[in-house]
PyMOL Python script that loads the backbone (N, CA, C, O; Angstrom):
from pymol import cmd

cmd.read_pdbstr("""\
ATOM      1  N   MET A   1      22.131  49.338  -3.095  1.00  0.00           N
ATOM      2  CA  MET A   1      23.396  48.454  -3.323  1.00  0.00           C
ATOM      3  C   MET A   1      24.181  48.897  -2.423  1.00  0.00           C
ATOM      4  O   MET A   1      24.202  50.128  -2.442  1.00  0.00           O
ATOM      5  N   GLN A   2      24.954  48.363  -1.502  1.00  0.00           N
ATOM      6  CA  GLN A   2      25.843  48.294  -0.325  1.00  0.00           C
ATOM      7  C   GLN A   2      27.213  48.297  -1.240  1.00  0.00           C
ATOM      8  O   GLN A   2      27.317  47.823  -2.372  1.00  0.00           O
ATOM      9  N   THR A   3      28.318  49.001  -0.408  1.00  0.00           N
ATOM     10  CA  THR A   3      29.833  48.470  -1.192  1.00  0.00           C
ATOM     11  C   THR A   3      30.813  48.478  -0.237  1.00  0.00           C
ATOM     12  O   THR A   3      31.063  49.357   0.587  1.00  0.00           O
ATOM     13  N   ILE A   4      31.490  47.140  -0.467  1.00  0.00           N
ATOM     14  CA  ILE A   4      32.565  46.850   0.562  1.00  0.00           C
ATOM     15  C   ILE A   4      33.838  46.566  -0.344  1.00  0.00           C
ATOM     16  O   ILE A   4      33.916  46.447  -1.567  1.00  0.00           O
ATOM     17  N   GLY A   5      34.819  46.496   0.649  1.00  0.00           N
ATOM     18  CA  GLY A   5      36.272  46.649   0.091  1.00  0.00           C
ATOM     19  C   GLY A   5      36.674  45.137   0.225  1.00  0.00           C
ATOM     20  O   GLY A   5      36.005  44.430   0.978  1.00  0.00           O
ATOM     21  N   ILE A   6      37.642  44.652  -0.409  1.00  0.00           N
ATOM     22  CA  ILE A   6      37.911  42.867  -0.483  1.00  0.00           C
ATOM     23  C   ILE A   6      38.477  43.156   1.089  1.00  0.00           C
ATOM     24  O   ILE A   6      37.871  42.510   1.944  1.00  0.00           O
ATOM     25  N   GLY A   7      39.305  43.833   1.468  1.00  0.00           N
ATOM     26  CA  GLY A   7      40.010  43.753   2.829  1.00  0.00           C
ATOM     27  C   GLY A   7      38.955  43.316   3.672  1.00  0.00           C
ATOM     28  O   GLY A   7      39.154  42.213   4.182  1.00  0.00           O
ATOM     29  N   GLU A   8      37.718  43.968   4.003  1.00  0.00           N
ATOM     30  CA  GLU A   8      36.655  43.833   5.050  1.00  0.00           C
ATOM     31  C   GLU A   8      35.851  42.500   4.808  1.00  0.00           C
ATOM     32  O   GLU A   8      35.337  41.715   5.605  1.00  0.00           O
ATOM     33  N   LEU A   9      35.916  42.513   3.473  1.00  0.00           N
ATOM     34  CA  LEU A   9      35.171  40.767   3.592  1.00  0.00           C
ATOM     35  C   LEU A   9      35.746  39.706   3.699  1.00  0.00           C
ATOM     36  O   LEU A   9      35.137  38.641   3.801  1.00  0.00           O
ATOM     37  N   GLN A  10      37.271  39.827   3.692  1.00  0.00           N
ATOM     38  CA  GLN A  10      38.054  38.756   3.923  1.00  0.00           C
ATOM     39  C   GLN A  10      38.389  38.709   5.767  1.00  0.00           C
ATOM     40  O   GLN A  10      38.836  37.713   6.336  1.00  0.00           O
ATOM     41  N   LYS A  11      38.148  39.638   6.251  1.00  0.00           N
ATOM     42  CA  LYS A  11      37.960  40.076   7.599  1.00  0.00           C
ATOM     43  C   LYS A  11      36.843  39.336   8.037  1.00  0.00           C
ATOM     44  O   LYS A  11      37.056  38.503   8.918  1.00  0.00           O
ATOM     45  N   ASN A  12      35.554  39.482   7.549  1.00  0.00           N
ATOM     46  CA  ASN A  12      34.247  39.311   7.881  1.00  0.00           C
ATOM     47  C   ASN A  12      33.600  38.478   6.894  1.00  0.00           C
ATOM     48  O   ASN A  12      32.778  39.161   6.283  1.00  0.00           O
ATOM     49  N   MET A  13      33.634  37.227   6.467  1.00  0.00           N
ATOM     50  CA  MET A  13      32.738  36.269   5.691  1.00  0.00           C
ATOM     51  C   MET A  13      31.318  36.345   5.821  1.00  0.00           C
ATOM     52  O   MET A  13      30.520  36.092   4.919  1.00  0.00           O
ATOM     53  N   GLY A  14      31.044  36.701   6.967  1.00  0.00           N
ATOM     54  CA  GLY A  14      29.802  36.413   7.765  1.00  0.00           C
ATOM     55  C   GLY A  14      28.847  37.337   7.060  1.00  0.00           C
ATOM     56  O   GLY A  14      27.687  36.935   7.158  1.00  0.00           O
ATOM     57  N   ILE A  15      29.004  38.648   6.259  1.00  0.00           N
ATOM     58  CA  ILE A  15      28.745  39.356   5.670  1.00  0.00           C
ATOM     59  C   ILE A  15      28.057  38.708   4.429  1.00  0.00           C
ATOM     60  O   ILE A  15      27.069  39.165   3.854  1.00  0.00           O
ATOM     61  N   LEU A  16      28.643  37.727   4.151  1.00  0.00           N
ATOM     62  CA  LEU A  16      28.086  37.107   2.569  1.00  0.00           C
ATOM     63  C   LEU A  16      26.828  36.300   3.256  1.00  0.00           C
ATOM     64  O   LEU A  16      25.704  36.568   2.830  1.00  0.00           O
ATOM     65  N   THR A  17      26.931  35.587   4.016  1.00  0.00           N
ATOM     66  CA  THR A  17      25.796  34.279   4.809  1.00  0.00           C
ATOM     67  C   THR A  17      24.509  35.390   5.221  1.00  0.00           C
ATOM     68  O   THR A  17      23.397  34.886   5.380  1.00  0.00           O
ATOM     69  N   ASN A  18      24.665  36.976   5.402  1.00  0.00           N
ATOM     70  CA  ASN A  18      23.503  37.623   5.930  1.00  0.00           C
ATOM     71  C   ASN A  18      23.267  38.398   4.885  1.00  0.00           C
ATOM     72  O   ASN A  18      22.834  39.541   5.029  1.00  0.00           O
ATOM     73  N   LEU A  19      23.511  37.898   3.781  1.00  0.00           N
ATOM     74  CA  LEU A  19      23.146  39.088   2.722  1.00  0.00           C
ATOM     75  C   LEU A  19      21.561  39.436   2.097  1.00  0.00           C
ATOM     76  O   LEU A  19      20.922  38.663   1.384  1.00  0.00           O
ATOM     77  N   THR A  20      21.128  40.724   2.530  1.00  0.00           N
ATOM     78  CA  THR A  20      19.870  40.762   2.126  1.00  0.00           C
ATOM     79  C   THR A  20      19.509  41.832   0.784  1.00  0.00           C
ATOM     80  O   THR A  20      18.414  41.879   0.224  1.00  0.00           O
ATOM     81  N   GLU A  21      20.228  42.327   0.575  1.00  0.00           N
ATOM     82  CA  GLU A  21      20.270  43.107  -0.805  1.00  0.00           C
ATOM     83  C   GLU A  21      21.605  43.076  -1.486  1.00  0.00           C
ATOM     84  O   GLU A  21      22.280  42.142  -1.053  1.00  0.00           O
ATOM     85  N   ALA A  22      22.113  43.667  -2.256  1.00  0.00           N
ATOM     86  CA  ALA A  22      22.972  43.284  -3.888  1.00  0.00           C
ATOM     87  C   ALA A  22      24.373  43.822  -3.207  1.00  0.00           C
ATOM     88  O   ALA A  22      24.347  44.905  -2.622  1.00  0.00           O
ATOM     89  N   LEU A  23      25.370  43.205  -3.269  1.00  0.00           N
ATOM     90  CA  LEU A  23      26.625  43.903  -2.750  1.00  0.00           C
ATOM     91  C   LEU A  23      27.701  44.413  -3.902  1.00  0.00           C
ATOM     92  O   LEU A  23      27.647  43.873  -5.007  1.00  0.00           O
ATOM     93  N   THR A  24      28.070  44.806  -3.807  1.00  0.00           N
ATOM     94  CA  THR A  24      29.505  45.369  -4.923  1.00  0.00           C
ATOM     95  C   THR A  24      30.633  45.337  -3.873  1.00  0.00           C
ATOM     96  O   THR A  24      30.474  45.713  -2.712  1.00  0.00           O
ATOM     97  N   ILE A  25      31.933  44.795  -4.442  1.00  0.00           N
ATOM     98  CA  ILE A  25      33.102  44.318  -3.829  1.00  0.00           C
ATOM     99  C   ILE A  25      34.311  45.266  -4.804  1.00  0.00           C
ATOM    100  O   ILE A  25      34.319  45.308  -6.034  1.00  0.00           O
ATOM    101  N   ILE A  26      34.895  45.694  -4.249  1.00  0.00           N
ATOM    102  CA  ILE A  26      35.751  46.960  -4.470  1.00  0.00           C
ATOM    103  C   ILE A  26      37.137  46.414  -4.438  1.00  0.00           C
ATOM    104  O   ILE A  26      37.593  45.742  -3.513  1.00  0.00           O
ATOM    105  N   ASP A  27      37.703  46.720  -5.406  1.00  0.00           N
ATOM    106  CA  ASP A  27      39.278  46.892  -5.043  1.00  0.00           C
ATOM    107  C   ASP A  27      40.004  48.351  -4.543  1.00  0.00           C
ATOM    108  O   ASP A  27      40.436  49.116  -5.406  1.00  0.00           O
ATOM    109  N   LYS A  28      40.088  48.617  -3.408  1.00  0.00           N
ATOM    110  CA  LYS A  28      39.781  50.217  -3.067  1.00  0.00           C
ATOM    111  C   LYS A  28      41.440  50.563  -3.213  1.00  0.00           C
ATOM    112  O   LYS A  28      41.722  51.602  -2.616  1.00  0.00           O
ATOM    113  N   TYR A  29      42.646  49.883  -3.911  1.00  0.00           N
ATOM    114  CA  TYR A  29      43.791  50.426  -4.132  1.00  0.00           C
ATOM    115  C   TYR A  29      43.778  50.522  -5.428  1.00  0.00           C
ATOM    116  O   TYR A  29      44.649  51.301  -5.815  1.00  0.00           O
ATOM    117  N   LYS A  30      42.993  49.936  -6.490  1.00  0.00           N
ATOM    118  CA  LYS A  30      42.776  50.190  -7.839  1.00  0.00           C
ATOM    119  C   LYS A  30      41.817  51.033  -8.322  1.00  0.00           C
ATOM    120  O   LYS A  30      41.761  51.697  -9.357  1.00  0.00           O
ATOM    121  N   ASN A  31      40.736  50.832  -6.984  1.00  0.00           N
ATOM    122  CA  ASN A  31      39.646  51.974  -6.862  1.00  0.00           C
ATOM    123  C   ASN A  31      38.694  51.222  -8.935  1.00  0.00           C
ATOM    124  O   ASN A  31      38.299  51.764  -9.967  1.00  0.00           O
ATOM    125  N   LYS A  32      38.808  49.679  -8.352  1.00  0.00           N
ATOM    126  CA  LYS A  32      37.740  49.355  -9.355  1.00  0.00           C
ATOM    127  C   LYS A  32      37.043  48.466  -8.631  1.00  0.00           C
ATOM    128  O   LYS A  32      37.315  47.966  -7.540  1.00  0.00           O
ATOM    129  N   GLU A  33      35.553  48.222  -9.770  1.00  0.00           N
ATOM    130  CA  GLU A  33      34.733  47.413  -9.141  1.00  0.00           C
ATOM    131  C   GLU A  33      34.923  45.808  -9.541  1.00  0.00           C
ATOM    132  O   GLU A  33      35.180  45.485 -10.701  1.00  0.00           O
ATOM    133  N   VAL A  34      34.813  45.099  -8.764  1.00  0.00           N
ATOM    134  CA  VAL A  34      35.665  43.675  -8.634  1.00  0.00           C
ATOM    135  C   VAL A  34      34.405  42.713  -8.945  1.00  0.00           C
ATOM    136  O   VAL A  34      34.367  41.941  -9.903  1.00  0.00           O
ATOM    137  N   ALA A  35      33.213  42.905  -7.836  1.00  0.00           N
ATOM    138  CA  ALA A  35      32.460  41.777  -8.684  1.00  0.00           C
ATOM    139  C   ALA A  35      31.008  42.554  -8.051  1.00  0.00           C
ATOM    140  O   ALA A  35      31.026  43.628  -7.449  1.00  0.00           O
ATOM    141  N   VAL A  36      29.943  41.853  -8.302  1.00  0.00           N
ATOM    142  CA  VAL A  36      28.586  42.077  -7.592  1.00  0.00           C
ATOM    143  C   VAL A  36      28.046  40.856  -6.919  1.00  0.00           C
ATOM    144  O   VAL A  36      28.605  39.803  -7.228  1.00  0.00           O
ATOM    145  N   VAL A  37      27.133  40.802  -6.118  1.00  0.00           N
ATOM    146  CA  VAL A  37      26.841  39.756  -5.067  1.00  0.00           C
ATOM    147  C   VAL A  37      25.318  39.746  -5.115  1.00  0.00           C
ATOM    148  O   VAL A  37      25.086  40.953  -5.057  1.00  0.00           O
ATOM    149  N   TYR A  38      24.533  39.342  -5.161  1.00  0.00           N
ATOM    150  CA  TYR A  38      23.118  39.306  -5.201  1.00  0.00           C
ATOM    151  C   TYR A  38      22.724  38.145  -4.188  1.00  0.00           C
ATOM    152  O   TYR A  38      23.207  37.027  -4.368  1.00  0.00           O
ATOM    153  N   PRO A  39      22.072  38.324  -3.389  1.00  0.00           N
ATOM    154  CA  PRO A  39      21.120  36.902  -2.378  1.00  0.00           C
ATOM    155  C   PRO A  39      20.809  36.079  -3.367  1.00  0.00           C
ATOM    156  O   PRO A  39      20.988  36.280  -4.569  1.00  0.00           O
ATOM    157  N   ILE A  40      20.330  35.130  -2.845  1.00  0.00           N
ATOM    158  CA  ILE A  40      19.982  34.238  -3.155  1.00  0.00           C
ATOM    159  C   ILE A  40      18.342  33.778  -2.372  1.00  0.00           C
ATOM    160  O   ILE A  40      18.458  32.896  -1.522  1.00  0.00           O
ATOM    161  N   GLY A  41      17.069  34.242  -2.578  1.00  0.00           N
ATOM    162  CA  GLY A  41      16.182  33.882  -1.659  1.00  0.00           C
ATOM    163  C   GLY A  41      16.274  32.570  -0.774  1.00  0.00           C
ATOM    164  O   GLY A  41      17.251  31.868  -1.035  1.00  0.00           O
ATOM    165  N   GLU A  42      15.605  32.209   0.022  1.00  0.00           N
ATOM    166  CA  GLU A  42      15.294  30.588   1.050  1.00  0.00           C
ATOM    167  C   GLU A  42      14.728  30.044   0.364  1.00  0.00           C
ATOM    168  O   GLU A  42      14.956  28.848   0.180  1.00  0.00           O
ATOM    169  N   THR A  43      13.473  30.902  -0.486  1.00  0.00           N
ATOM    170  CA  THR A  43      12.654  29.575  -0.752  1.00  0.00           C
ATOM    171  C   THR A  43      13.735  28.851  -2.257  1.00  0.00           C
ATOM    172  O   THR A  43      13.545  27.805  -2.878  1.00  0.00           O
ATOM    173  N   THR A  44      14.460  29.542  -2.379  1.00  0.00           N
ATOM    174  CA  THR A  44      15.122  28.711  -3.870  1.00  0.00           C
ATOM    175  C   THR A  44      16.604  28.449  -3.406  1.00  0.00           C
ATOM    176  O   THR A  44      17.494  28.250  -4.234  1.00  0.00           O
ATOM    177  N   LYS A  45      16.761  28.456  -2.478  1.00  0.00           N
ATOM    178  CA  LYS A  45      18.336  28.080  -2.079  1.00  0.00           C
ATOM    179  C   LYS A  45      18.182  26.709  -1.299  1.00  0.00           C
ATOM    180  O   LYS A  45      17.556  26.483  -0.263  1.00  0.00           O
ATOM    181  N   PRO A  46      19.006  25.775  -2.173  1.00  0.00           N
ATOM    182  CA  PRO A  46      18.680  24.560  -1.874  1.00  0.00           C
ATOM    183  C   PRO A  46      19.789  24.177  -0.895  1.00  0.00           C
ATOM    184  O   PRO A  46      20.887  24.733  -0.903  1.00  0.00           O
ATOM    185  N   ASN A  47      19.473  23.266  -0.108  1.00  0.00           N
ATOM    186  CA  ASN A  47      20.285  22.686   1.040  1.00  0.00           C
ATOM    187  C   ASN A  47      21.133  21.862   0.534  1.00  0.00           C
ATOM    188  O   ASN A  47      20.693  20.755   0.225  1.00  0.00           O
ATOM    189  N   ILE A  48      22.334  22.104   0.343  1.00  0.00           N
ATOM    190  CA  ILE A  48      23.409  21.101  -0.393  1.00  0.00           C
ATOM    191  C   ILE A  48      23.413  19.818   0.859  1.00  0.00           C
ATOM    192  O   ILE A  48      23.066  18.704   0.469  1.00  0.00           O
ATOM    193  N   VAL A  49      23.779  19.971   2.255  1.00  0.00           N
ATOM    194  CA  VAL A  49      23.583  18.676   2.768  1.00  0.00           C
ATOM    195  C   VAL A  49      22.931  17.731   2.298  1.00  0.00           C
ATOM    196  O   VAL A  49      23.261  16.647   1.818  1.00  0.00           O
ATOM    197  N   GLU A  50      21.606  18.416   2.540  1.00  0.00           N
ATOM    198  CA  GLU A  50      20.327  17.168   2.112  1.00  0.00           C
ATOM    199  C   GLU A  50      20.248  16.823   1.045  1.00  0.00           C
ATOM    200  O   GLU A  50      19.502  15.851   0.930  1.00  0.00           O
ATOM    201  N   GLN A  51      20.884  17.327  -0.268  1.00  0.00           N
ATOM    202  CA  GLN A  51      20.807  16.949  -1.714  1.00  0.00           C
ATOM    203  C   GLN A  51      22.163  16.207  -1.551  1.00  0.00           C
ATOM    204  O   GLN A  51      21.793  15.185  -2.129  1.00  0.00           O
ATOM    205  N   MET A  52      23.359  15.955  -1.232  1.00  0.00           N
ATOM    206  CA  MET A  52      24.208  15.561  -0.965  1.00  0.00           C
ATOM    207  C   MET A  52      24.141  14.153  -0.336  1.00  0.00           C
ATOM    208  O   MET A  52      24.567  13.130  -0.873  1.00  0.00           O
ATOM    209  N   SER A  53      23.492  14.245   0.994  1.00  0.00           N
ATOM    210  CA  SER A  53      23.198  12.969   1.385  1.00  0.00           C
ATOM    211  C   SER A  53      22.195  12.033   0.697  1.00  0.00           C
ATOM    212  O   SER A  53      22.484  10.837   0.726  1.00  0.00           O
ATOM    213  N   ALA A  54      21.104  12.382   0.106  1.00  0.00           N
ATOM    214  CA  ALA A  54      19.792  11.854  -0.603  1.00  0.00           C
ATOM    215  C   ALA A  54      20.560  10.897  -1.692  1.00  0.00           C
ATOM    216  O   ALA A  54      20.370   9.691  -1.848  1.00  0.00           O
ATOM    217  N   GLU A  55      21.752  11.992  -2.621  1.00  0.00           N
ATOM    218  CA  GLU A  55      22.599  11.124  -3.629  1.00  0.00           C
ATOM    219  C   GLU A  55      22.867  10.160  -3.060  1.00  0.00           C
ATOM    220  O   GLU A  55      22.207   9.136  -3.239  1.00  0.00           O
ATOM    221  N   ALA A  56      24.074  10.212  -2.078  1.00  0.00           N
ATOM    222  CA  ALA A  56      24.707   9.395  -1.867  1.00  0.00           C
ATOM    223  C   ALA A  56      23.994   7.823  -1.042  1.00  0.00           C
ATOM    224  O   ALA A  56      24.727   6.871  -0.771  1.00  0.00           O
ATOM    225  N   LEU A  57      22.670   7.825  -0.782  1.00  0.00           N
ATOM    226  CA  LEU A  57      21.801   7.250   0.085  1.00  0.00           C
ATOM    227  C   LEU A  57      21.465   6.287  -1.116  1.00  0.00           C
ATOM    228  O   LEU A  57      21.487   5.062  -0.994  1.00  0.00           O
ATOM    229  N   ALA A  58      21.117   7.015  -2.416  1.00  0.00           N
ATOM    230  CA  ALA A  58      20.681   6.416  -3.655  1.00  0.00           C
ATOM    231  C   ALA A  58      21.400   5.496  -4.302  1.00  0.00           C
ATOM    232  O   ALA A  58      20.961   4.480  -4.842  1.00  0.00           O
ATOM    233  N   ARG A  59      23.393   6.146  -4.197  1.00  0.00           N
ATOM    234  CA  ARG A  59      23.791   5.464  -5.003  1.00  0.00           C
ATOM    235  C   ARG A  59      24.092   4.021  -3.926  1.00  0.00           C
ATOM    236  O   ARG A  59      24.515   3.041  -4.539  1.00  0.00           O
ATOM    237  N   ALA A  60      23.922   3.862  -2.559  1.00  0.00           N
ATOM    238  CA  ALA A  60      24.143   2.777  -1.851  1.00  0.00           C
ATOM    239  C   ALA A  60      23.421   2.137  -2.045  1.00  0.00           C
ATOM    240  O   ALA A  60      23.734   1.028  -2.479  1.00  0.00           O
ATOM    241  N   LYS A  61      21.822   2.531  -1.799  1.00  0.00           N
ATOM    242  CA  LYS A  61      20.853   1.544  -2.259  1.00  0.00           C
ATOM    243  C   LYS A  61      21.364   0.880  -3.442  1.00  0.00           C
ATOM    244  O   LYS A  61      22.048  -0.134  -3.299  1.00  0.00           O
ATOM    245  N   ASN A  62      21.138   1.285  -4.459  1.00  0.00           N
ATOM    246  CA  ASN A  62      21.584   0.983  -5.755  1.00  0.00           C
ATOM    247  C   ASN A  62      22.695  -0.362  -5.478  1.00  0.00           C
ATOM    248  O   ASN A  62      22.557  -1.503  -5.919  1.00  0.00           O
ATOM    249  N   ARG A  63      23.533   0.024  -4.834  1.00  0.00           N
ATOM    250  CA  ARG A  63      24.981  -1.174  -4.529  1.00  0.00           C
ATOM    251  C   ARG A  63      24.095  -2.069  -3.750  1.00  0.00           C
ATOM    252  O   ARG A  63      24.133  -3.256  -4.073  1.00  0.00           O
ATOM    253  N   GLY A  64      23.331  -1.736  -2.817  1.00  0.00           N
ATOM    254  CA  GLY A  64      22.965  -2.916  -2.048  1.00  0.00           C
ATOM    255  C   GLY A  64      23.515  -3.021  -0.771  1.00  0.00           C
ATOM    256  O   GLY A  64      23.708  -4.181  -0.406  1.00  0.00           O
ATOM    257  N   ILE A  65      23.853  -2.047   0.091  1.00  0.00           N
ATOM    258  CA  ILE A  65      25.015  -1.699   1.295  1.00  0.00           C
ATOM    259  C   ILE A  65      24.066  -1.023   2.048  1.00  0.00           C
ATOM    260  O   ILE A  65      24.607  -0.575   3.058  1.00  0.00           O
ATOM    261  N   VAL A  66      22.790  -0.734   1.988  1.00  0.00           N
ATOM    262  CA  VAL A  66      21.846   0.334   2.849  1.00  0.00           C
ATOM    263  C   VAL A  66      21.233  -0.810   4.178  1.00  0.00           C
ATOM    264  O   VAL A  66      20.352  -1.634   3.934  1.00  0.00           O
ATOM    265  N   ILE A  67      21.799  -0.684   5.397  1.00  0.00           N
ATOM    266  CA  ILE A  67      21.083  -1.510   6.473  1.00  0.00           C
ATOM    267  C   ILE A  67      20.106  -0.433   6.838  1.00  0.00           C
ATOM    268  O   ILE A  67      20.268   0.752   7.127  1.00  0.00           O
ATOM    269  N   GLU A  68      18.705  -1.437   6.708  1.00  0.00           N
ATOM    270  CA  GLU A  68      17.255  -0.756   7.318  1.00  0.00           C
ATOM    271  C   GLU A  68      17.433  -0.471   8.928  1.00  0.00           C
ATOM    272  O   GLU A  68      17.540   0.585   9.552  1.00  0.00           O
ATOM    273  N   ASP A  69      17.420  -1.913   9.365  1.00  0.00           N
ATOM    274  CA  ASP A  69      17.747  -2.162  10.816  1.00  0.00           C
ATOM    275  C   ASP A  69      18.900  -2.702  11.313  1.00  0.00           C
ATOM    276  O   ASP A  69      19.208  -3.893  11.351  1.00  0.00           O
ATOM    277  N   LEU A  70      19.762  -1.379  11.841  1.00  0.00           N
ATOM    278  CA  LEU A  70      21.084  -1.248  12.471  1.00  0.00           C
ATOM    279  C   LEU A  70      21.360  -2.207  14.015  1.00  0.00           C
ATOM    280  O   LEU A  70      22.450  -2.687  14.328  1.00  0.00           O
ATOM    281  N   GLU A  71      20.056  -2.322  14.845  1.00  0.00           N
ATOM    282  CA  GLU A  71      20.316  -3.056  15.558  1.00  0.00           C
ATOM    283  C   GLU A  71      20.166  -4.923  15.329  1.00  0.00           C
ATOM    284  O   GLU A  71      20.742  -5.823  15.941  1.00  0.00           O
ATOM    285  N   ALA A  72      19.275  -4.984  14.335  1.00  0.00           N
ATOM    286  CA  ALA A  72      19.588  -6.423  13.850  1.00  0.00           C
ATOM    287  C   ALA A  72      20.774  -6.725  13.153  1.00  0.00           C
ATOM    288  O   ALA A  72      21.272  -7.845  13.268  1.00  0.00           O
ATOM    289  N   ALA A  73      21.253  -5.913  12.489  1.00  0.00           N
ATOM    290  CA  ALA A  73      22.261  -6.199  11.793  1.00  0.00           C
ATOM    291  C   ALA A  73      23.818  -6.774  12.844  1.00  0.00           C
ATOM    292  O   ALA A  73      24.562  -7.740  12.677  1.00  0.00           O
ATOM    293  N   LYS A  74      23.815  -5.617  13.962  1.00  0.00           N
ATOM    294  CA  LYS A  74      24.877  -5.696  14.873  1.00  0.00           C
ATOM    295  C   LYS A  74      24.456  -7.069  15.536  1.00  0.00           C
ATOM    296  O   LYS A  74      25.357  -7.890  15.708  1.00  0.00           O
ATOM    297  N   GLU A  75      23.488  -7.312  15.828  1.00  0.00           N
ATOM    298  CA  GLU A  75      22.832  -8.721  16.575  1.00  0.00           C
ATOM    299  C   GLU A  75      23.671  -9.938  15.501  1.00  0.00           C
ATOM    300  O   GLU A  75      24.600 -10.641  15.899  1.00  0.00           O
ATOM    301  N   ASP A  76      23.268  -9.965  14.508  1.00  0.00           N
ATOM    302  CA  ASP A  76      23.595 -11.099  13.527  1.00  0.00           C
ATOM    303  C   ASP A  76      24.934 -10.959  13.246  1.00  0.00           C
ATOM    304  O   ASP A  76      25.520 -11.998  12.944  1.00  0.00           O
ATOM    305  N   ALA A  77      25.811  -9.540  13.279  1.00  0.00           N
ATOM    306  CA  ALA A  77      27.207  -9.938  13.102  1.00  0.00           C
ATOM    307  C   ALA A  77      27.881 -10.157  14.541  1.00  0.00           C
ATOM    308  O   ALA A  77      29.083 -10.392  14.664  1.00  0.00           O
ATOM    309  N   ILE A  78      27.127 -10.072  15.448  1.00  0.00           N
ATOM    310  CA  ILE A  78      27.520 -10.759  16.847  1.00  0.00           C
ATOM    311  C   ILE A  78      27.495 -12.275  17.021  1.00  0.00           C
ATOM    312  O   ILE A  78      28.385 -12.890  17.608  1.00  0.00           O
ATOM    313  N   MET A  79      26.362 -12.865  16.444  1.00  0.00           N
ATOM    314  CA  MET A  79      26.204 -14.153  16.523  1.00  0.00           C
ATOM    315  C   MET A  79      27.034 -14.924  15.764  1.00  0.00           C
ATOM    316  O   MET A  79      27.543 -15.977  16.146  1.00  0.00           O
ATOM    317  N   GLU A  80      27.268 -14.115  14.053  1.00  0.00           N
ATOM    318  CA  GLU A  80      28.308 -14.848  13.361  1.00  0.00           C
ATOM    319  C   GLU A  80      29.836 -15.020  13.916  1.00  0.00           C
ATOM    320  O   GLU A  80      30.490 -16.029  13.653  1.00  0.00           O
ATOM    321  N   ALA A  81      30.311 -14.020  14.651  1.00  0.00           N
ATOM    322  CA  ALA A  81      31.531 -13.780  14.944  1.00  0.00           C
ATOM    323  C   ALA A  81      31.866 -14.759  16.218  1.00  0.00           C
ATOM    324  O   ALA A  81      32.932 -15.280  16.546  1.00  0.00           O
ATOM    325  N   MET A  82      30.621 -14.814  16.791  1.00  0.00           N
ATOM    326  CA  MET A  82      30.559 -15.787  18.222  1.00  0.00           C
ATOM    327  C   MET A  82      30.756 -17.798  17.670  1.00  0.00           C
ATOM    328  O   MET A  82      31.422 -18.720  18.141  1.00  0.00           O
ATOM    329  N   LYS A  83      29.800 -17.694  16.511  1.00  0.00           N
ATOM    330  CA  LYS A  83      29.716 -19.021  15.893  1.00  0.00           C
ATOM    331  C   LYS A  83      31.214 -19.356  15.668  1.00  0.00           C
ATOM    332  O   LYS A  83      31.765 -20.300  16.233  1.00  0.00           O
ATOM    333  N   GLU A  84      31.991 -18.304  14.583  1.00  0.00           N
ATOM    334  CA  GLU A  84      33.419 -18.492  14.179  1.00  0.00           C
ATOM    335  C   GLU A  84      34.136 -18.715  15.495  1.00  0.00           C
ATOM    336  O   GLU A  84      34.463 -19.855  15.827  1.00  0.00           O
ATOM    337  N   LYS A  85      34.334 -17.886  16.090  1.00  0.00           N
ATOM    338  CA  LYS A  85      35.353 -17.868  17.388  1.00  0.00           C
ATOM    339  C   LYS A  85      34.712 -19.251  18.219  1.00  0.00           C
ATOM    340  O   LYS A  85      35.697 -19.852  18.648  1.00  0.00           O
ATOM    341  N   TYR A  86      33.615 -19.894  18.562  1.00  0.00           N
ATOM    342  CA  TYR A  86      33.478 -20.770  19.711  1.00  0.00           C
ATOM    343  C   TYR A  86      33.061 -22.395  18.911  1.00  0.00           C
ATOM    344  O   TYR A  86      33.145 -23.580  19.234  1.00  0.00           O
ATOM    345  N   GLY A  87      32.565 -21.582  17.670  1.00  0.00           N
ATOM    346  CA  GLY A  87      32.453 -22.952  16.943  1.00  0.00           C
ATOM    347  C   GLY A  87      30.603 -23.613  16.744  1.00  0.00           C
ATOM    348  O   GLY A  87      30.107 -24.607  16.212  1.00  0.00           O
ATOM    349  N   PHE A  88      30.119 -22.541  17.420  1.00  0.00           N
ATOM    350  CA  PHE A  88      28.855 -22.729  17.761  1.00  0.00           C
ATOM    351  C   PHE A  88      28.007 -23.294  16.335  1.00  0.00           C
ATOM    352  O   PHE A  88      28.676 -23.419  15.309  1.00  0.00           O
ATOM    353  N   THR A  89      26.597 -23.613  16.304  1.00  0.00           N
ATOM    354  CA  THR A  89      25.864 -23.805  15.375  1.00  0.00           C
ATOM    355  C   THR A  89      24.735 -23.843  15.553  1.00  0.00           C
ATOM    356  O   THR A  89      24.439 -24.201  16.693  1.00  0.00           O
ATOM    357  N   ASP A  90      23.655 -23.551  14.693  1.00  0.00           N
ATOM    358  CA  ASP A  90      22.264 -23.114  15.248  1.00  0.00           C
ATOM    359  C   ASP A  90      21.347 -24.582  15.323  1.00  0.00           C
ATOM    360  O   ASP A  90      20.185 -24.564  15.729  1.00  0.00           O
TER     361      ASP A  90
END
""", "prot")
cmd.dss("prot")
cmd.show_as("cartoon", "prot")
cmd.util.cbc("prot")
cmd.orient("prot")
């Protein structure tokens, strides 16, 4: 188990992202143990970005605001704008 001070952790937060074994964080002034941090294995670590984007996509689909074909939607919007501006009809 590695031991690190709070000041060292504040200077280099990358220590937590590359953690491979348990880490004890201590307060060197009071000489007290503050926390013990354990790494998460790569197989159990959820990808928070993918999880949040999937939730947002599901909410959008439930509300009916997901556009499957963006190019077709752009073309339809341009045609509608031109119809309104110039008075075209189909």
